ZATITOR-724997 format. One record per atom (N, C-alpha, C, O): residue in three letters; x, y, z. Coordinates in steps of 0.1 Angstrom, whole numbers, plus 5000, padded with zeros to 4 digits. Layout:
BEGIN
ALAXYZ/...
END
This chain:
BEGIN
MET100769559238/MET100169489250/MET098769519251/MET098269629249/VAL097969409255/VAL096569429257/VAL096369399272/VAL096669289277/PHE095769499279/PHE095769489294/PHE094469429299/PHE093469429292/GLN094569379311/GLN093369319318/GLN092269429320/GLN091069399319/SER092769549323/SER091769659326/SER091469739314/SER090969849316/TYR091869689302/TYR091569759289/TYR092569879287/TYR093169889277/ALA092669969298/ALA093470089296/ALA093170169284/ALA093970229277/VAL091870179281/VAL091370269270/VAL091170409276/VAL090470429286/TRP091670509269/TRP091570649273/TRP090170699272/TRP089670709260/PRO089570739283/PRO088170789282/PRO087970919275/PRO086870949270/HIS088970999274/HIS088871139268/HIS089071129253/HIS088971239247/MET089371019248/MET089670999234/MET088570929227/MET087870849233/THR088370949214/THR087470869206/THR088070729204/THR089270709206/VAL087270639199/VAL087770509195/VAL088870519185/VAL089870459186/PHE088670599175/PHE089670619165/PHE090970669171/PHE092070619167/ASP090970769179/ASP092170829185/ASP092870729194/ASP094070729195/ASN092070649202/ASN092670549210/ASN093570449201/ASN094670419205/VAL092970409191/VAL093670309182/VAL094770369175/VAL095870309173/ALA094670499171/ALA095670559163/ALA096870609171/ALA097870649166/TYR096770599184/TYR097770659193/TYR099170609190/TYR100070689189/GLY099270479189/GLY100670419186/GLY101270469173/GLY102470479172/LEU100370489163/LEU100870539150/LEU101270689151/LEU102270729145/ARG100570769159/ARG100970909161/ARG102270919168/ARG103070999164/VAL102470839178/VAL103770839186/VAL104870809176/VAL105970859178/ARG104670729166/ARG105670689156/ARG105770779145/ARG106370759135/ARG104970899146/ARG104970999136/ARG104670949122/ARG105270979112/THR103570859121/THR103070809109/THR102370919101/THR101670999107/SER102470919088/SER101871019080/SER100271009081/SER099770899084/SER099571119080/SER098171119083/SER097371019074/SER096470959078/ASP097771009061/ASP096970919052/ASP097170779056/ASP096270699056/VAL098470739059/VAL098770599064/VAL098070579077/VAL097470469079/LEU098070669086/LEU097470659099/LEU095970629097/LEU095370549104/GLN095370709089/GLN093870689087/GLN093570549081/GLN092670489086/LYS094370509072/LYS094170379065/LYS094370269075/LYS093570179076/LYS095470269082/LYS095770159091/LYS094870159103/LYS094470049108/THR094470269108/THR093570269120/THR092170219116/THR091570139124/MET091670259105/MET090370209100/MET090370059097/MET089469979099/ARG091570019092/ARG091769869089/ARG091669789102/ARG091069689103/ALA092369839112/ALA092369769125/ALA090969769132/ALA090569669137/LEU090269879130/LEU088869879136/LEU087969789128/LEU087069729134/GLU088169779115/GLU087369679107/GLU087669539112/GLU086769459112/LEU088969509115/LEU089269369119/LEU088569329132/LEU088269219134/VAL088369429141/VAL087769399154/VAL086269439153/VAL085569429164/GLY085769479142/GLY084269509141/GLY083869629147/GLY082669639152/LEU084669729148/LEU084369859155/LEU084469979146/LEU084470089150/ASP084569959133/ASP084770079124/ASP083570169124/ASP083670289121/HIS082370109127/HIS081170189128/HIS081070289140/HIS080170369140/VAL081870269150/VAL081870349162/VAL083170429163/VAL083570469174/ALA083870459152/ALA085170519153/ALA085170659159/ALA086070689166/ASP084070729158/ASP083970859163/ASP083370869177/ASP083170979183/ARG083070749183/ARG082370749196/ARG083470749207/ARG084570699205/PHE083170819218/PHE084070819229/PHE084070689237/PHE083070619237/ALA085170649243/ALA085370519249/ALA084370499261/ALA084070389264/THR083970609267/THR083070599278/THR081670549274/THR080870509283/LYS081370549261/LYS080070509256/LYS080070359252/LYS079170309246/LEU081170289254/LEU081370149250/LEU081070049261/LEU081170079272/SER080769929256/SER080569819266/SER081969759269/SER082969799263/GLY081969669279/GLY083269609282/GLY083869529271/GLY085069539268/GLY083069459263/GLY083569389252/GLY084169479241/GLY085169449235/GLN083469589239/GLN083869689229/GLN085169749233/GLN086069769225/LYS085369789246/LYS086569839251/LYS087769749249/LYS088869789245/GLN087469619251/GLN088569519250/GLN088969509235/GLN090169489232/ARG087969529226/ARG088369519212/ARG089069649207/ARG089969639198/VAL088769759214/VAL089569879211/VAL090969859215/VAL091969889208/ALA091169799227/ALA092569779232/ALA093269679223/ALA094469699221/LEU092569579217/LEU093169489208/LEU093569559195/LEU094669539190/ALA092669639189/ALA092969709177/ALA094169809179/ALA095069819170/ARG094269869191/ARG095369959194/ARG096669889194/ARG097769939190/ALA096669759199/ALA097869679200/ALA098369629186/ALA099569619184/ILE097469609177/ILE097869549164/ILE097969649153/ILE098469619142/VAL097569769155/VAL097469869144/VAL098769899137/VAL098869919125/TYR099869899145/TYR101169919138/TYR101969799135/TYR103169799133/GLU101269679135/GLU101869549131/GLU103069519139/GLU104169499133/PRO102969499152/PRO104169459160/PRO104469309157/PRO103769239151/ARG105669279161/ARG106169139160/ARG105469049170/ARG105168929167/VAL105169099182/VAL104569019193/VAL103569099200/VAL103769219202/VAL102369039203/VAL101369099212/VAL101369029225/VAL101268899225/LEU101369099236/LEU101269039249/LEU099869059255/LEU099369179255/PHE099268949259/PHE097868959264/PHE097968929279/PHE098368819283/ASP097569019288/ASP097568999302/ASP096068979307/ASP095369069311/GLU095668849307/GLU094368809311/GLU093268909306/GLU092468969314/PRO093268929293/PRO092369029287/PRO090869009288/PRO090169109286/LEU090468889291/LEU089068859291/LEU088468839305/LEU087268809306/SER089268849315/SER088868819328/SER087768909334/SER087068869343/ASN087569029328/ASN086569129333/ASN085269109326/ASN084369189328/LEU085169019316/LEU083968999308/LEU083068889314/LEU083568799321/ASP081768899311/ASP080968789316/ASP081168669308/ASP081768669297/ALA080668549312/ALA080968419307/ALA080668409292/ALA081468359284/LYS079468459288/LYS079068449274/LYS079968529265/LYS080368489254/LEU080168659269/LEU080968749261/LEU082468699261/LEU083168709250/ARG082968639272/ARG084268589272/ARG084468479261/ARG085468469254/GLU083468389260/GLU083468279250/GLU083468339236/GLU084268289228/LEU082668439234/LEU082668499220/LEU083968569217/LEU084468559206/MET084568639227/MET085768699224/MET086968609222/MET087868639215/ARG086868489229/ARG087968389227/ARG087968349212/ARG089068349205/THR086768319206/THR086668289192/THR087168399183/THR087868369174/ALA086768519186/ALA087168629178/ALA088668659179/ALA089268689168/LEU089268639190/LEU090768659192/LEU091568559184/LEU092468589177/VAL091068429184/VAL091768319177/VAL091668349162/VAL092668339154/ARG090468389157/ARG090268419143/ARG091168539139/ARG091768529128/LEU091168639147/LEU091968759144/LEU093468729144/LEU094168779135/GLN093868649153/GLN095268619154/GLN095768549142/GLN096868569136/LYS094968449137/LYS095268379125/LYS095268469112/LYS096068449103/GLU094368569112/GLU094268659101/GLU095468749100/GLU095968769089/VAL095868809111/VAL096968899111/VAL098268839112/VAL099368899108/GLY098368719118/GLY099568639118/GLY100668689128/GLY101868679125/ILE100168759138/ILE101168809148/ILE101268709160/ILE100368659165/THR102568679163/THR102768599175/THR102168659187/THR102368779190/SER101468569195/SER100768619207/SER101168539219/SER101268419219/VAL101568609230/VAL101868549243/VAL100668589252/VAL100468709255/TYR099968489257/TYR098668509263/TYR098768449277/TYR098868329279/VAL098668539288/VAL098668489302/VAL097268479306/VAL096368569305/THR096968359312/THR095568329317/THR095568229328/THR096468139329/HIS094568239337/HIS094368129347/HIS093168049343/HIS092767959350/ASP092568079332/ASP091368009327/ASP091867889318/ASP092367919307/GLN091567769323/GLN092067649315/GLN091367639302/GLN091967599292/ALA090067679301/ALA089367669288/ALA090067769278/ALA090167729266/GLU090467879282/GLU091067979273/GLU092467919269/GLU092767919257/ALA093167859278/ALA094467809274/ALA094367689264/ALA095067689254/LEU093367599266/LEU093267489257/LEU092667529244/LEU093067469234/SER091767619244/SER090967649231/SER091767749222/SER091467759210/MET092667829228/MET093267939220/MET094767909217/MET095267979208/SER095367819223/SER096867809222/SER097267709211/SER096667599209/ASP098367739205/ASP099167639197/ASP100167569206/ASP100467449204/ARG100567639217/ARG101567589226/ARG101367649240/ARG101067769241/ILE101367569250/ILE101067609263/ILE102267589272/ILE102967489271/ILE102567689281/ILE103567679291/ILE102867679305/ILE102167779308/VAL102867579312/VAL102267569326/VAL103367609336/VAL104467539336/MET103067709344/MET104067749354/MET103467739368/MET102267759370/ASN104367709378/ASN104067709392/ASN105067789400/ASN106267749400/LYS104667899406/LYS105567979414/LYS106768019406/LYS107868029411/GLY106468059393/GLY107568109384/GLY108467999378/GLY109368039371/VAL108167879380/VAL108967769375/VAL108167689364/VAL106967649367/ILE108667679352/ILE108067599342/ILE107867459345/ILE108867389349/GLN106667409345/GLN106367269348/GLN106367179335/GLN106867069335/GLN105767239325/GLN105567159312/GLN105267249301/GLN104667359302/VAL105867219289/VAL105567289277/VAL105067189266/VAL105667089264/GLY103967229259/GLY103467139249/GLY102267189243/GLY101767299247/ASP101767119233/ASP100467159227/ASP099367119236/ASP099567039245/PRO098167179234/PRO097067159243/PRO096667009246/PRO096466969257/GLU096666929235/GLU096366789237/GLU097266719246/GLU096966639254/THR098566739244/THR099666679252/THR099566719267/THR099666639276/ILE099366849269/ILE099266899282/ILE098066839290/ILE098166809302/TYR096966829283/TYR095766769289/TYR095866619291/TYR095566569302/SER096266549281/SER096266399282/SER097466339288/SER097466229293/SER098566409288/SER099866359293/SER100566459302/SER101766489299/PRO099966499313/PRO100666589322/PRO101866519328/PRO101866399331/VAL102866599331/VAL104166539337/VAL104066529352/VAL104866449358/ASN103166599359/ASN103066579373/ASN101666619378/ASN100866659370/SER101366599390/SER100066619396/SER099666769395/SER098466799394/PHE100566859396/PHE100267009395/PHE099667039381/PHE098567099380/VAL100266989371/VAL099767019357/VAL098466949355/VAL097567009349/ALA098366819360/ALA097066749358/ALA095966819365/ALA094866829359/ASN096166869377/ASN095166939385/ASN094867079379/ASN093767129381/PHE095867139373/PHE095667279368/PHE094867289355/PHE094067369353/ILE095167189346/ILE094467189333/ILE093267099334/ILE093466979334/GLY092067149334/GLY090867069334/GLY090567019348/GLY091267059358/THR089666929348/THR089266859361/THR089866719361/THR089866649351/VAL090366679373/VAL091066559374/VAL090766499388/VAL090566569398/ASN090866359388/ASN090766289401/ASN092166239404/ASN092766169395/LEU092766269415/LEU094066219419/LEU093966129431/LEU093466169441/MET094566009430/MET094565919441/MET095965869443/MET096665829434/GLU096365879456/GLU097765859459/GLU097965709464/GLU097165659472/GLY098965639458/GLY099165499461/GLY100665469460/GLY101565549459/VAL100865339459/VAL102265279459/VAL102365189448/VAL101465109445/LEU103465189441/LEU103765099430/LEU103964959435/LEU104764929444/LYS103264859429/LYS103364719433/LYS103664639420/LYS102964539418/GLY104664669413/GLY105064599401/GLY104364649389/GLY103664749389/ARG104664579378/ARG104064619365/ARG103564509357/ARG103964389359/SER102564539349/SER101964439340/SER102064489325/SER101164569321/GLY103164459319/GLY103364519306/GLY103664669307/GLY104464709315/PRO102864749299/PRO103064899300/PRO102364959312/PRO102565079314/HIS101664879320/HIS100864939330/HIS101464919344/HIS102064819347/CYS101265019352/CYS101765009366/CYS100564949375/CYS099464969372/ASN100964859384/ASN100064809394/ASN100164889406/ASN101164899412/VAL099064959410/VAL099165059420/VAL098165019431/VAL096964999429/GLU098665019444/GLU097764989455/GLU097465119462/GLU098365199466/ILE096265149463/ILE095765279469/ILE094965259482/ILE093965199481/PRO095565299493/PRO094765289506/PRO093465369504/PRO093365479500/ALA092365299509/ALA091065359507/ALA090365399520/ALA089265439520/GLY091165399531/GLY090565439544/GLY090465329553/GLY090665209550/ALA090265359566/ALA090165259577/ALA089065159575/ALA087965199572/GLY089465029576/GLY088464929574/GLY087964899560/GLY087064819558/VAL088664959550/VAL088264939536/VAL089464879529/VAL090664929531/ALA089264779521/ALA090364709514/ALA090964809504/ALA090264889498/PRO092264809503/PRO092964899493/PRO092464869479/PRO092164759475/LEU092464979471/LEU092164969457/LEU093364909449/LEU094464949452/GLN093164819440/GLN094264769432/GLN093964809417/GLN093064759411/LEU094664909413/LEU094464969400/LEU095564959390/LEU096764939395/GLN095264959377/GLN096364959367/GLN096165089358/GLN095065129355/ALA097365149355/ALA097365269347/ALA098665279340/ALA099665219344/LEU098765359329/LEU099965389322/LEU100865479330/LEU100465539340/GLY102065499325/GLY102965599330/GLY103865539341/GLY104265429341/GLY104265629351/GLY105165589362/GLY106565569358/GLY107265489364/GLU107065629347/GLU108365609342/GLU109365649353/GLU109265749359/GLY110365559356/GLY111365579366/GLY110965539380/GLY111865539388/ALA109765499382/ALA109365459395/ALA109765319398/ALA109765239389/ARG110065289411/ARG110465159415/ARG109365109425/ARG108565179430/ASP109364969426/ASP108364909436/ASP108464979449/ASP109564999455/GLY107365019455/GLY107265089468/GLY107265239467/GLY106965299477/ASP107565289455/ASP107565439453/ASP106065489453/ASP105165419449/LYS105965609458/LYS104665679458/LYS104265719444/LYS105165779437/LEU103065699440/LEU102565739427/LEU101165809429/LEU100465779438/PHE100865899420/PHE099465949419/PHE098765889406/PHE099365899395/VAL097665829408/VAL096865789396/VAL095965899393/VAL095065949401/SER096065949380/SER095266059375/SER094166009366/SER094465939356/LEU092966049369/LEU091766009361/LEU090966129357/LEU090466199366/ARG090666149344/ARG089766249340/ARG088366199341/ARG088066089339/PRO087466289345/PRO086066249347/PRO085366179336/PRO084566089337/GLU085766229323/GLU085066169312/GLU085566029308/GLU084965969300/ASP086665989315/ASP087265849312/ASP086765749321/ASP087065629320/ILE085865789331/ILE085365689340/ILE083865649336/ILE083065739333/VAL083565519337/VAL082265469333/VAL081565429346/VAL082065359355/LEU080265469347/LEU079465439359/LEU078565319356/LEU077965319345/HIS078465229365/HIS077565109364/HIS076665099376/HIS077065129387/LEU075465069373/LEU074465049384/LEU074564919391/LEU074164909403/THR075164819384/THR075364689391/THR076864649388/THR077464709380/ALA077364559396/ALA078764519395/ALA078964469381/ALA078364369377/PRO079964519374/PRO080264479360/PRO080964339360/PRO081664309370/GLU080664269350/GLU081164129349/GLU082064119336/GLU081764189326/GLY083064039337/GLY083864009325/GLY084764119321/GLY085164119309/THR085164209330/THR086164309326/THR087464249324/THR087864149331/SER088264299314/SER089564249312/SER090664309321/SER091864279319/HIS090264389330/HIS091164459339/HIS090564459353/HIS089364429355/GLY091364509363/GLY090864509377/GLY090364649381/GLY090164669393/ASN090264739372/ASN089964879376/ASN088464889378/ASN087764959371/VAL087964829389/VAL086564839393/VAL086564889407/VAL087164829416/MET085764999409/MET085765059422/MET084265069427/MET083465129420/GLN083965019438/GLN082665029444/GLN082565159452/GLN083465199459/GLY081465239450/GLY081265359457/GLY079865399459/GLY078965319456/THR079665509465/THR078365559469/THR078165699463/THR078965789465/ILE076965719457/ILE076665849452/ILE076565959463/ILE075965939473/ILE077366069461/ILE077266179470/ILE076166279465/ILE075266309473/ASP076366319453/ASP075366409447/ASP075566409431/ASP076566369426/THR074566469425/THR074666489410/THR074166629407/THR073366689414/VAL074766689396/VAL074466819392/VAL074166809377/VAL074966759369/TYR072966859373/TYR072566869359/TYR073166989352/TYR072967099356/LEU073966959341/LEU074667069334/LEU074367069319/LEU075167099311/GLY073067029316/GLY072567039303/GLY072966919295/GLY072166829294/SER074166919289/SER074466799280/SER075066679287/SER075166579282/PHE075266699300/PHE075766589308/PHE075466609323/PHE075066719327/LEU075566499331/LEU075466509345/LEU076866499351/LEU077666419347/GLU077066589361/GLU078266589369/GLU077966509382/GLU077066549389/CYS078666409385/CYS078366319396/CYS079566299405/CYS080666279400/ARG079366309418/ARG080466279427/ARG080166149435/ARG079066129439/VAL081166069435/VAL080965929441/VAL082065909452/VAL083265939449/GLN081665869463/GLN082565839474/GLN083165699473/GLN082365599473/VAL084465689470/VAL085065559469/VAL086165559480/VAL087165619479/GLY085865479491/GLY086765479502/GLY086865619508/GLY085865679511/SER088065669509/SER088365809514/SER088365909503/SER088666029506/TYR088165879490/TYR088165969479/TYR086866009474/TYR085965919473/GLU086666129470/GLU085566179462/GLU085966179448/GLU086766259443/ILE085266089440/ILE085566079425/ILE084566159417/ILE083366129418/GLY084966249409/GLY084066329400/GLY084066259387/GLY085066229381/ILE082866239381/ILE082666179368/ILE081666259360/ILE080966349366/GLN081666239347/GLN080666299338/GLN079966189331/GLN080566099325/ILE078666199331/ILE077866089324/ILE076866159314/ILE076266259318/ASP076766109302/ASP075866179293/ASP074466099291/ASP073766119282/HIS074266019301/HIS072965949301/HIS072265979315/HIS073066009324/PHE071065959316/PHE070366019328/PHE069565909336/PHE068365919337/GLU070365819341/GLU069665719350/GLU069265799363/GLU069665909366/GLN068265739370/GLN067765799382/GLN068765769393/GLN068665659399/LEU069665859396/LEU070665839406/LEU070265919418/LEU069766029417/SER070565869430/SER070165929442/SER071265919452/SER072065829452/ALA071366019461/ALA072466019471/ALA072365889480/ALA071265849484/GLY073565829482/GLY073565709490/GLY073465579482/GLY073665469488/GLN073165599469/GLN073065479461/GLN074365419458/GLN075365489455/THR074465279458/THR075765209455/THR075865199440/THR074965159433/VAL077065239435/VAL077365229421/VAL078765169419/VAL079465149429/TYR079165139407/TYR080465089404/TYR081165169393/TYR080465209383/LEU082365199395/LEU083165279385/LEU084265199379/LEU084965119386/THR084365209366/THR085465139359/THR086165239350/THR085665339346/PHE087465209346/PHE088165279336/PHE089165189330/PHE089765099336/GLN089465209317/GLN090465139310/GLN091865169315/GLN092165289317/PRO092765079317/PRO094165109321/PRO094765219312/PRO095565299318/ASP094565219300/ASP095165309291/ASP094565449293/ASP095165549288/HIS093465469300/HIS092865599303/HIS093365659316/HIS092965769319/GLY094065579324/GLY094565629336/GLY096065659335/GLY096665599326/LEU096565749343/LEU097965789341/LEU098565799355/LEU098065859364/CYS099765729357/CYS100465729369/CYS101565849368/CYS102365849359/LEU101565929378/LEU102466049379/LEU103366029390/LEU102965999402/VAL104666059388/VAL105666059398/VAL106066209401/VAL106666269392/ASP105666259413/ASP106066399416/ASP107366399423/ASP107766509427/
END
């Protein structure tokens, strides 16, 4: 097991920390030496084998904990939020290192995390749980693009959820009427999904920020009715894209745009999305 708090023994050297599991198993000294140094090489710490754990950085301590867990070649390694105590940059580097190491040693890993980026980037298979109950099991792409309910959609990544009522179907798409607030006409949207729902049933329309297109003027000639007029609340510059919040009726819609128009708070804009990029969820 690899613990969130590292659980590296401060009175032992790096070598002795990693070798501990082998000593408990009464491994011969020559095999212990060989396997311990091999594990330290895998995590890039063979050069500090004689250093005491108190002299290590947080990232190095976590790598010691990892080497200690894999040194005796277990069938399964359990990770309990092992990167949560690291800063953002180091956490990203350690994610990559863990995936590379896991593929190299070929040990099944069960990894507990509340970090969606970790779950998506590191997993072959994800289990999303809510209050101890499994909500969905699948590969990262399926979990992200086809969540089974609003909890999964909201938990994995960023999503816009709008509550409405089913008003019939147009081929594979649900026609959903979404109340937009007092004095505002309801939104009439089309999206995939909604299996098992009947006319009048409550649905959530799930929209990922990257699937929404912003227009400065009313779009013409769209082949669908998914056009929403709104007002800019604010924008945040995040380097490779702008994160923008738009007030549409009673909803705040978050979007991502990779172009840099001069947008200002209070400006009227229009949002569109393809019906195949929206998903109707029945909770």
